C-alpha positions in Angstrom: 0.0 0.0 0.0 1.4 3.4 -0.9 2.1 5.7 2.1 -0.4 8.3 1.0 -3.2 5.6 1.1 -2.1 4.1 4.4 -4.8 3.6 7.1 -4.7 6.1 9.8 -6.2 6.6 13.3 -6.7 9.9 15.2 -7.4 8.6 18.7 -6.3 5.5 20.6 -6.2 4.5 24.3 -3.4 2.3 25.8 -2.8 0.4 29.0 0.6 -0.8 30.1 1.0 -4.3 31.4 3.1 -4.7 34.6 5.8 -7.2 33.7 4.0 -9.9 31.7 6.0 -11.8 29.2 3.2 -13.0 26.9 -0.1 -11.6 25.7 -2.3 -14.3 27.2 -1.4 -13.3 30.7 -3.1 -10.0 30.3 -6.5 -11.3 29.3 -9.0 -12.1 32.1 -10.0 -15.7 31.9 -13.3 -14.9 33.6 -14.2 -12.7 30.6 -14.4 -15.9 28.5 -13.4 -13.9 25.5 -12.8 -16.9 23.2 -16.5 -17.9 23.5 -17.8 -14.4 22.6 -19.7 -13.9 19.4 -17.5 -13.7 16.2 -14.3 -14.1 18.3 -11.1 -14.1 16.2 -7.4 -13.7 16.9 -4.9 -12.5 14.4 -1.1 -12.5 15.0 1.2 -10.3 12.9 4.3 -8.0 13.1 4.8 -4.4 12.3 8.5 -4.4 11.3 10.0 -6.6 14.0 7.4 -5.7 16.6 5.1 -8.6 17.6 1.4 -7.8 17.7 -1.8 -9.6 18.4 -5.4 -8.5 17.8 -8.5 -10.0 19.4 -11.9 -9.2 18.0 -15.4 -10.0 19.3 -18.9 -8.7 19.2 -21.0 -7.7 22.2 -24.7 -8.2 22.1 -27.4 -6.7 24.2 -31.1 -6.8 24.4 -33.2 -3.8 25.3 -36.6 -3.8 27.2 -38.8 -1.2 28.7 -36.8 1.5 30.5 -38.0 2.2 34.1 -39.6 5.5 33.1 -41.8 3.7 30.6 -43.0 1.2 33.2 -43.7 4.1 35.5 -46.0 5.7 32.9 -47.7 2.3 32.2 -48.9 2.2 35.8 -51.4 4.9 34.9 -52.3 3.5 31.4 -55.0 0.9 30.7 -53.3 -2.6 30.2 -54.4 -2.7 26.6 -52.8 0.7 26.0 -49.4 -0.1 27.6 -46.3 1.2 25.9 -43.6 -1.3 25.2 -40.2 -1.3 23.7 -37.7 -3.9 22.8 -34.5 -3.7 20.9 -31.3 -5.6 20.1 -27.9 -4.2 19.4 -24.4 -5.5 18.8 -21.1 -3.7 18.8 -17.6 -4.4 17.6 -14.8 -4.7 20.2 -11.1 -5.2 19.9 -7.9 -5.5 21.9 -4.6 -4.7 20.2 -1.6 -6.1 22.0 1.9 -4.7 21.1 5.2 -6.0 22.6 8.1 -3.5 22.6 11.3 -4.2 24.5 9.7 -6.9 26.7 6.8 -4.5 27.7 3.3 -5.1 26.5 0.9 -2.3 25.7 -2.8 -3.0 25.2 -5.1 -0.7 23.1 -8.8 -1.3 23.6 -11.6 -0.5 21.2 -15.4 -0.6 21.8 -17.3 -0.5 25.1 -16.6 -4.1 26.3 -12.9 -4.6 25.5 -11.4 -2.9 28.6 -13.4 -5.2 30.9 -11.5 -8.2 29.4 -8.1 -7.0 30.7 -6.8 -8.1 34.0 -6.7 -5.0 36.1 -4.2 -6.5 38.6 -1.7 -6.9 35.7 -1.9 -3.2 34.6 0.3 -0.4 35.7 -2.1 1.9 37.7 -0.2 5.2 36.9 0.9 4.6 33.3 -1.3 7.3 31.8 -0.8 10.2 34.2 3.0 9.8 34.5 3.5 9.5 30.8 1.3 12.5 30.1 3.0 14.6 32.8 6.5 13.8 31.4 5.6 14.4 27.7 3.3 17.4 28.2 5.1 19.3 31.0 3.1 21.8 33.1 2.6 24.6 30.6 -0.2 23.5 28.1 -2.7 21.9 30.5 -6.4 21.7 29.5 -7.9 19.7 32.4 -7.0 18.2 35.7 -8.7 16.0 38.3 -7.5 15.9 41.8 -8.5 14.5 45.2 -8.4 16.6 48.4 -7.0 15.4 51.7 -9.9 16.6 53.9 -12.3 14.9 56.4 -14.5 13.9 53.5 -12.6 12.9 50.3 -13.4 15.5 47.6 -12.9 15.0 43.9 -12.1 18.3 42.1 -12.3 18.7 38.3 -10.8 21.8 36.7 -11.0 22.8 33.1 -9.8 26.0 31.4 -11.0 27.7 28.2 -7.5 27.6 26.7 -4.3 25.6 27.6 -2.7 27.2 30.6 0.2 26.8 33.0 -0.3 24.6 36.1 -0.4 27.6 38.5 -3.6 28.8 36.8 -5.4 25.7 38.1 -4.8 26.7 41.7 -3.8 23.2 42.9 -3.0 23.2 46.6 -0.4 21.0 48.2 -3.2 19.1 50.0 -4.5 17.8 46.7 -3.4 14.6 45.0 -3.3 14.9 41.2 -5.3 12.0 39.7 -5.7 12.9 36.0 -4.3 15.3 33.4 -5.2 16.4 29.9 -2.6 18.5 28.1 -0.9 19.3 24.8 2.4 17.5 24.1 5.3 19.9 24.5 5.9 21.7 21.2 3.0 20.1 19.4 -0.5 21.5 20.0 -2.1 19.1 17.5 -1.5 16.2 19.9 -3.3 15.9 23.2 -2.6 13.3 25.9 -5.0 12.3 28.6 -3.8 10.2 31.4 -4.8 8.4 34.5 -4.4 4.6 34.5 -4.7 4.5 30.7 -3.2 6.9 28.2 -5.3 8.4 25.4 -3.6 10.1 22.5 -5.8 12.5 20.4 -4.6 14.0 17.1 -6.2 16.9 15.2 -5.2 17.9 11.7 -3.8 15.7 9.0 -0.8 14.1 10.7 -2.7 11.1 12.1 -1.2 7.8 13.2 -0.1 5.2 10.7 1.2 1.8 11.9 4.8 3.0 11.8 4.0 6.2 13.7 1.9 4.2 16.2 4.8 2.0 17.0 7.1 5.0 17.4 4.6 6.6 19.8 4.5 3.4 21.9 8.2 3.4 22.2 8.1 7.1 23.2 5.4 6.4 25.8 7.6 3.7 27.4 10.6 5.9 27.6 8.5 8.8 29.0 6.9 6.5 31.6 10.3 5.5 32.9 11.3 9.2 33.4 11.0 11.0 36.8 10.8 14.6 35.3 7.2 14.8 36.5 8.3 15.0 40.2 9.7 18.6 39.8 6.9 19.7 37.4 3.9 18.4 39.4 4.5 18.5 43.2 0.8 17.6 43.7 1.4 14.1 42.3 2.2 11.8 45.2 5.7 10.5 45.0 4.9 6.8 45.1 5.4 4.2 42.4 4.3 0.5 42.4 7.0 -2.0 43.5 8.2 -4.4 40.9 7.1 -8.0 41.0 10.6 -9.1 42.3 10.5 -6.4 45.0 7.0 -7.5 46.0 8.1 -11.1 46.2 11.1 -10.1 48.5 9.0 -7.7 50.6 6.2 -10.2 51.1 8.8 -12.8 52.2 10.1 -10.4 54.8 6.6 -9.7 56.0 5.8 -13.4 56.3 8.9 -13.9 58.4 7.9 -11.1 60.7 4.4 -12.7 61.2 5.7 -16.2 61.6 8.2 -15.0 64.3 5.4 -12.9 65.9 7.6 -9.8 65.5 4.8 -7.2 65.5 6.8 -4.1 66.4 6.7 -2.5 63.0 3.4 -4.0 61.9 -0.1 -2.5 62.2 -3.6 -3.5 61.3 -5.7 -0.7 59.9 -9.0 -0.9 58.1 -8.3 0.8 54.7 -11.1 3.3 55.2 -12.3 5.4 58.1 -14.6 3.4 60.4 -16.3 5.0 63.4 -15.3 3.4 66.7 -18.7 4.1 68.1 -20.4 2.1 65.4 -18.4 -1.0 64.7 -16.3 -3.7 66.4 -14.6 -6.4 64.5 -14.4 -10.2 64.0 -12.0 -12.5 62.1 -14.7 -15.0 61.5 -18.3 -15.1 60.3 -19.3 -18.6 61.1 -23.0 -19.4 60.3 -23.3 -22.1 62.9 -20.9 -21.5 65.8 -19.8 -18.6 67.9 -17.7 -15.7 66.6 -15.2 -13.7 68.8 -15.8 -9.9 68.6 -13.0 -7.5 69.4 -13.6 -3.8 70.3 -10.7 -2.8 68.0 -8.3 -4.6 65.8 -4.7 -5.1 66.8 -1.9 -7.0 65.0 -1.4 -9.2 68.1 -4.8 -10.7 67.5 -3.5 -12.4 64.4 -2.1 -15.1 66.6 -5.6 -16.1 67.4 -7.1 -15.5 64.0 -4.7 -17.5 61.8 -2.0 -20.1 62.2 1.0 -17.9 61.9 3.5 -20.8 61.6 1.9 -21.7 58.3 0.9 -18.3 57.0 1.5 -17.1 53.4 0.3 -14.3 51.3 -2.6 -16.2 49.7 -3.9 -17.1 53.1 -3.7 -13.5 54.3 -5.6 -12.4 51.1 -8.3 -15.0 51.7 -8.8 -14.5 55.4 -11.2 -11.6 56.2 -11.9 -9.0 58.9 -15.6 -8.4 59.3 -17.3 -5.3 60.8 -19.6 -6.1 63.7 -22.5 -3.7 64.4 -23.0 -3.1 68.2 -26.4 -1.5 67.4 -27.7 -4.5 65.4 -25.7 -7.0 67.4 -24.5 -8.9 64.4 -21.7 -9.2 61.9 -22.2 -7.2 58.7 -21.1 -9.9 56.2 -20.6 -7.6 53.2 -18.5 -5.0 55.2 -15.3 -7.0 55.2 -11.6 -6.6 54.2 -8.8 -9.0 53.5 -6.3 -9.1 56.3 -3.5 -8.5 53.7 -5.3 -5.3 52.7 -5.4 -4.2 56.3 -1.7 -4.7 57.1 0.4 -1.6 57.2 4.2 -2.3 57.1 7.1 -0.2 56.1 10.5 -1.6 55.2 13.8 -0.6 53.5 15.0 -2.9 50.7 18.1 -2.3 48.6 18.4 1.3 49.6 14.8 2.0 48.8 11.9 2.6 51.2 8.6 0.7 50.7 5.2 0.9 52.2 2.5 -1.8 52.2 -0.9 -0.1 52.5 -4.3 -1.0 51.2 -2.9 -4.3 49.8 -0.3 -2.6 47.6 3.5 -2.3 47.9 4.7 1.1 46.7 8.2 2.6 46.6 8.5 6.1 48.2 10.5 8.7 46.3 13.8 9.3 48.1 13.6 13.1 48.2 9.9 13.0 49.2 10.8 10.5 52.0 13.6 12.7 53.2 11.4 15.9 53.2 8.8 14.1 55.4 11.5 12.8 57.8 13.1 16.3 58.1 9.7 17.8 59.1 9.0 15.1 61.6 12.5 15.2 63.2 13.3 18.9 63.0 10.2 21.0 62.6 7.3 19.3 64.4 6.7 20.6 68.0 6.2 17.6 70.3 5.6 18.0 74.1 5.2 15.6 77.0 1.6 15.1 78.2 0.3 17.1 81.1 0.4 15.0 84.4 -3.2 15.7 85.3 -4.5 13.9 82.2 -2.4 10.7 82.5 -4.0 7.2 83.0 -7.6 8.2 82.4 -9.7 5.0 82.0 -11.7 5.2 78.8 -13.4 1.7 78.7 -17.1 1.5 78.6 -18.1 -1.9 80.1 -21.7 -1.6 79.1 -21.0 -1.4 75.3 -17.5 -3.1 75.7 -15.7 -0.2 73.8 -12.8 2.1 74.5 -14.3 5.5 73.8 -12.5 8.8 73.1 -15.6 10.6 74.4 -15.0 9.3 77.9 -11.5 10.8 77.9 -12.8 14.1 76.8 -15.5 14.2 79.5 -12.9 13.3 82.1 -10.6 16.1 81.0 -13.5 18.6 81.4 -14.1 17.3 85.0 -10.4 17.8 85.8 -10.2 21.2 84.1 -13.6 22.7 84.8 -12.8 25.9 83.0 -12.4 24.1 79.6 -15.3 23.8 77.1 -16.4 20.4 75.7 -17.0 20.6 72.0 -16.9 16.8 71.3 -20.2 15.9 69.6 -21.3 19.5 69.5 -23.8 20.2 66.7 -22.5 23.3 64.8 -23.1 24.5 61.3 -20.6 25.5 58.6 -22.1 27.8 56.0 -25.5 26.6 55.0 -24.8 23.0 55.9 -26.2 20.7 58.5 -25.6 21.2 62.2 -23.3 18.3 62.6 -19.9 19.8 63.1 -17.7 19.9 66.2 -14.9 22.5 65.9 -12.7 20.5 68.2 -12.9 18.1 71.2 -11.9 20.5 73.9 -11.3 24.3 74.0 -9.1 25.4 76.9 -7.3 28.5 78.2 -4.1 27.1 79.6 -2.1 28.4 82.6 -0.1 30.7 80.3 -3.3 32.3 79.1 -3.3 30.8 75.6 -6.5 29.5 74.0 -5.9 25.9 73.0 -7.9 24.1 70.3 -7.5 20.5 71.3 -8.3 17.5 69.0 -8.1 14.0 70.4 -8.0 10.6 68.7 -6.9 7.1 69.7 -3.5 6.1 68.3 -4.4 2.8 66.6 -4.3 3.0 62.8 -3.3 5.3 60.0 -6.8 6.1 58.9 -7.8 7.2 62.4 -4.7 9.4 62.7 -5.3 10.9 59.3 -8.8 11.7 60.3 -7.5 13.6 63.3 -5.1 15.7 61.2 -7.7 16.3 58.5 -10.4 17.3 61.1 -8.0 19.8 62.8 -7.2 21.4 59.4 -10.8 21.5 58.2 -12.3 23.0 61.4 -9.5 25.4 62.2 -9.7 26.9 58.7 -13.5 27.2 58.9 -13.1 28.9 62.3 -11.1 31.7 60.7 -13.4 32.2 57.7 -17.0 31.0 58.2 -19.4 33.4 60.0 -22.0 30.8 60.7 -19.5 28.5 62.3 -18.1 31.3 64.4 -21.6 32.3 65.6 -22.3 28.7 66.6 -19.0 28.3 68.4 -19.6 31.5 70.5 -23.2 30.3 71.2 -21.9 26.9 72.3 -19.3 28.5 74.6 -22.0 30.8 76.1 -24.2 27.8 77.0 -21.3 25.6 78.3 -21.3 26.7 81.9 -17.6 27.2 82.0 -16.4 29.5 84.8 -14.3 31.4 82.2 -17.1 31.9 79.6 -16.4 35.6 79.5 -12.7 35.1 78.9 -13.4 32.9 75.9 -15.9 35.2 74.4 -13.7 38.2 74.9 -10.9 36.5 73.0 -13.1 35.1 70.3 -14.7 38.0 68.5 -18.1 37.9 67.0 -16.6 39.7 63.9 -14.9 37.2 61.6 -12.5 39.8 60.4 -11.0 40.0 64.0 -10.4 36.2 64.2 -6.6 35.7 63.6 -4.8 32.4 63.7 -1.9 33.9 65.6 -4.1 34.2 68.7 -4.6 30.4 69.1 -2.7 27.2 69.6 -3.7 23.9 67.9 -3.1 20.8 70.0 -3.2 17.2 68.7 -3.6 14.5 71.4 -3.1 10.9 70.4 -4.3 8.5 73.1 -2.5 5.2 73.5 -2.8 2.1 75.8 -0.5 2.7 78.8 0.2 -1.1 78.8 2.1 -0.9 75.5 5.7 -2.1 75.9 7.0 0.1 73.1 6.1 3.7 73.8 4.8 5.6 70.8 6.5 8.7 69.4 6.2 10.9 66.4 8.8 9.0 64.4 6.8 5.8 64.7 3.7 7.2 63.1 3.0 5.5 59.7 4.7 7.4 56.9 1.3 8.1 55.2 0.1 9.7 58.5 3.3 11.7 58.8 2.7 13.1 55.3 -0.9 14.1 56.3 0.5 15.7 59.4 3.0 17.7 57.4 0.2 18.9 55.0 -2.0 20.0 57.9 0.9 21.6 59.9 2.2 23.6 57.0 -1.3 24.8 56.0 -2.3 25.9 59.5 1.1 27.5 60.3 2.0 29.1 56.9 -1.4 29.9 55.5 -3.7 30.3 58.5 -0.9 31.6 60.7 -1.8 29.7 63.9 0.8 30.5 66.6 1.7 26.8 67.1 0.8 23.2 66.4 1.7 20.9 69.4 1.6 17.1 69.3 1.3 15.0 72.5 1.0 11.3 73.1 -1.4 10.6 76.1 -1.2 7.3 77.9 -4.7 6.1 79.0 -6.2 3.0 80.5 -7.7 0.9 77.7 -9.6 -2.4 78.2 -9.1 -5.3 75.8 -12.7 -6.1 75.3 -13.8 -9.2 73.5 -16.9 -11.4 73.6 -18.5 -14.4 71.9 -21.7 -14.0 69.9 -23.9 -16.5 68.3 -24.6 -16.2 64.6 -27.5 -14.2 63.4 -29.1 -13.8 60.0 -26.8 -11.9 57.6 -27.4 -8.3 57.0 -27.7 -7.0 53.5 
């Protein structure tokens, strides 16, 4: 075929396989692609590049949509409206192998679902796009904020612009980018897990150009240029299969030897202590042991550690138990492997296991966090009057932060309890707290105190996010300020007048420099290894750094002080008989 008549394509989307050596490993066997309608496979080469193309048709039948059934309810049966239809669509998967890496292009609505997601690089698209496009010709971004409630933020501009125009804050994680390739406005790359290339004009992709682009994508993906250009993109990259194998082996040895010092169990989402306890079993016909909170030491009872391996940890589950309903919620469960938090250095690199994934931490990023924790963070010893407060509630068999807060108020009667206060921010619901305790200390400074048990990264992160969110609202939201003052006035504190005189009713007079933010992490005084700020999980250290820098540099609070408070916790557990499963 003459070059001027060569087939061309203007848009194509690629995924990158992790480290698979053959095409078949990338196809999900459960998709049963070979039995789909009109399935065909064609093997060929473009030059010396091996390729494989899989084709199939997807069929679907259409019946009455819900809105038509809704209308029919008011229509005589003989006059009912009905609709039926049948459609089929073409789908294809193009597999290309370049330098022992496999790229997969998908076509049609059903093709992507036939790929094994666990065999795909999760950051291929965004890293490649950041490296090839730079930060000057961006059209669209998607980010995720690190606040109490995870917030997804989409930004789009009328014309390609520099990154600073998008107003991304350090507390946002960049999740998606759409931008022009540097030096070529006719080519746009869009990236998250997959990478889409769009070409306008006449210079579309022929087969030779497509192969050249794939080679360019692989080289760009391997680059680390993005780190300097996009500080909002977290500096983590997936560990290789060989690294995962070595790290899992180290983890298994730690578990088999019951060396739990650097291991934590953490539900990979925020779970309210007041709502749920946990169980390692969900037996339908015999008793299950319920724990008030999860702890890595419980694994000795939950699994046979001498025989443990990765597959067993992925198969064994932790279930949520509802105290209110007095039963295990069978569909609220997590694999133990996904709940393990472990950090380890291997070959001069630092790795984290979190949410079931091993990731390598960028060295400069790691050092910046450690420098903050070791040299900039203000940590103080706990005040003696608040030591060894018992926080166990025998009635509900839970250790409760609320008990600690209430006891602090009894000890320091001039303080104001804000835990479980019902305050409003803006036009929202009255369900905000501001802090746990507001206190004027002996030096005359107003302290905004936030407390949380030191037990897992998600709980600690919530404390840091809560402090950032509420303290910022305190400086800027008039409704919130009014509710805070009203709550103080009704608190019965002997120093109500002092608080109200120092917290103006005019939002313009509220300055961060007049207040100190305190973070109190409660831990079981029976722990053999005393906690400190350097032992907090790295992810939580990062969240602490974000919160600290925002409140100090932007909001200008006079100080951020971290304390570890030993308390008396009870190791509650009980046996419960099975009940019908909840939906």
